[in-house]
N, C-alpha and C positions, 0 to 999 in steps of 0.2 A: 229216309225221308225227313225233310226239314220240318220245323214247327209249322202247323197250319195257320192260314190267314182266315179269320172269321168275319163275316158280315151278318147282321141281323136286320131284316127289313120286311115290312108288312105290305108295302105297296107294289105297284106294277109299272113304275115310271121307267121310261127308256134309259135314263142315265144310269140305272142300276147295272145294266149289262156292260156299260162302258167301264165302270169302276171295277167290276168283277174281272173283266177281260184284262184290264191294266195290271191288276194284282197277279193274275196268272202269267202275263207277259213278262213282268219283272222278276217273278219267282216261279219258274217252270218246274222247279224241283220240289215245291211245296204244294200241299193240298189246299185249295181255296174252297171254303165251306160257307154256303148261304143257308141260314136258318130263317125260313120265311113261310109264306102262305102258298096254297096250291096255285094261286094266280101267277106267282112269280117263279114257279118251277120252269126251268129251261133258260132262264136269263143267264147270259154269260157263255152259253154253249155247253157241249157234252162233257167238258172237263171240269165243270164246277159241280161239287157235291151239294145236293139240296136236301135239307131236313125240314120237317114240318114243325113249326113253332108250337103248335098245340100239344105235341108229344113231350115237350119239356117245360110246360107252363105251370106245373103244380106249385113250385116255390114262388113264382111270380104272382099267382093267384092268391097265395097266402099273404104276400106283402100288400096286396090291394086292400086287405082288411084293416091294416094299420095306417095306410097312406093318408096324409092330410094335404089337401090342395092349397098351395099358396103361390100362385103364379098367374101372370096375365095370359099365358098359353092355355089351351083347353085342358081339362082334366085328363082326358084320354091320352093326349100327346105327352103331357108331362109325366103322367104315371108310367107310361111305357118306357120312357127314358130311364127310369129306375128299374123297371121289370126286366129289361133286356139283360142286365147283369146276372139276375137269378136264372134266366134262360140259359145264358152262356155257362154259368156254374154247373147247372144240372146236365147240360149236354156234355161238358168235359168230364164230369164225374161218371156219367153213365158209360162213356166210351173209353175211360181210362186215359184221357189226354191230360198231361200235366202242364203243358205250356203252349202258347200260341200268340198270335197278334190279332188285335181287334181293330177294324177300320169302319168308320161310318161310310154309308153308301155314296157320299159326295166327296170322298177322298180318293185321289189318284196316287198310286204308289209306284215309285221308281227305284227304290233301293233293293239290293239283294239282302234279304233279312237274315241270312245266315251270318252276316258280319255286322249286324246292326248294333250301334251304340245305344239304341232305344232300350235294350235289355237292362241297362244299368239304371234306368229311371222309369220303372213300371208305374202305371196308374197316374201319370202326370196329366196327360191330355186325353180326355175320355173319347175323343174321336179318332185318335191314332195312338195305340198303346200296346206295350208288351204285357202279356197276361201269364201269371203262374197260378195254378189252381189253389194253393194254400192261402196266399194273400187275397185271392178272389173270394174265397169263402169268408175271410175276415171282413172284407168290404161289404158283402151281403149281410153279414151279422150286424155290422155297424149301421147299415141302412135300416134294418129292422128296428134296432134300438133307437135310432134317431127319430123315428116316427111313433114308435109305441110308447116311449117314455116322455112325459110332458116336459121335464127339465131338459132332456136331450134335444127335443124339438125346439124349445125356446133358445137353446144355444145355437142350433142350426140356423134359426131365423136371424139371430144376432150376427152370426158370422156372415150371412148373406148380405145384411145391411152394411157391415164393415167393408165388404168387397165392392159395394156399390152396385150389386146386381138386383134386378127387379123381381127375380123368381127364385124360390127354393127349388133347385134343380140337382140332378146327379152330378153336375160339374162342381157344385159347392161341396158335396160330400166327397168327391174326388180330392178337392183341395185340402179338406181336413184330413183325409186318410193319408194323402201323400206327404203332407207336412208334419203331422203330429203322430201318426201311427207308424209310418215308414221312416220318418225323419230325414227325408231327402230334400235337397236344395233345388230350387226351380231352374230349369234350363230354357223354358219358353220355346222349346223346339230346336234350340241350337245345340248340336252335338258335333263331336270330332269328325264324323263322317258326313256331315252336312245338315241341312235344315229339314225338319219335319214340320211342315207349315202349320202355324196357328190358325190363320185365316187369310185367304187371298186378298181380302179387303183391308187387312191390317198392314200398316207400313212396316213396323218392327225394324226400322232403320234402313229399309230397302228403297231403292229407286222405284217410284210409282209411275203408272201411266193409265189415265182414264179411271182412276179410283181403285186400281188393282196393282199388285206387285208386277213390275216389269220383268218378264221372264225371258231369258236368253237360251238359245240352243246352239251348242258348239261341240264338235267332236263326239256326238252321240250322248251328251250329258246336258241336263238342264241346269241353269245357274240363275241366281239373283245377285244384284249389285248392291253390296253394303256400302252406302255412301260415306259414312263417317270413317270407316276403316279402309276405304279405298281398295276394296278387294271384292272378287266374285266368289260366292259361296255355292257349293253344289246343292241342288234341290233334291231331297229324298222323297218328299210327298207334297202334294198341294191340296188344300182344303177349299173346295168350291161351294162355300156356304151360300144359301139363299139364291139370289138371281144369277150368281156366277156359274150355276150348273149348266147354263147354255153353252159355255165354252169347253166343257169337258171333252166332247168328241175331238176337238182340235188338239188336245194334249195327250190323246191316246198314242202310244209309241208308233203303231203302223201309219199314223197320220202326220207324224212329225216330219220336217224337211229331210230329204234324202241327200242333200249336198253336204257331205261330211267335211269338206275342205272350206266350207263357208260358215259364217256365224249369222244367226237369225234372232229376231225378237218377235214376240207375238203382239200384233196390233189388235186390241180389243174392239175398237170401232169398226175396223174392216173385217174382223174375224179371220185373219190370215197371218201367216208368218212372213216377215219382211227381212231382207238381207241387211246385215249391220256389220260389215267387215271392219269398221273403224275400231271395234272393241275386241276383235279376234286376238290380237297380240297380247292384250291385257289379260284376257281370260286364260290363254295358253301359258301365261307366266305362273299360274297357280297350280 
């Protein structure tokens, strides 16, 4: 069995099933695990393992005693963004799982993670990341220190301002952990096997359409068009943050176009896939 794919989610939104099913579709050899609430048990179908959040919440509850809120988001929301890593740590520890992949519930996964280059850059993107239990424990320890120690919290706030972010979030701690503790260089989701999307709204050098990355479908593979490099790059995941979630069902593999000898792009305004044969030869050259 391959390393499992984890989701942690408290709500009961319909898009949760879509992301779970997509992870299962792209990685049928791996266990897909949702750590959630009773209300979202059953999302994704019978092949998704469901665990109750409350059974793994002791470490997360302990963290809440030191947490200091410094965010325009609600305290409950921002706190849980940190707590989920304690939940994941405690779940993996209890079940003897040493590695896996974590995805936010608005991420659609297309890569076979058995061959993923994401393993070489763990903890870079907190919404799509490779996880190993030992650095995960280090990350949780760092989060505890960052809030419990006044000097460490002051440093965290300073780093937040340096990055131009409005909130002290788990993303900021990830940045510190990735750069300073793990000593890795940033990839911004660009890997040898393709793109693990930062955000569908972000250009990142790609052709845009309607405020989103223009996504092509050719030969059973999703692509984005890197304009400056004059090449198409394989898409390994897409992050449908915020209002982009409405498009997730259209990007679920069973709903993608069936014409494998044609090229399509997704038209966000019409919410449909449109033929685009003029780029077919260019894509097939890569």
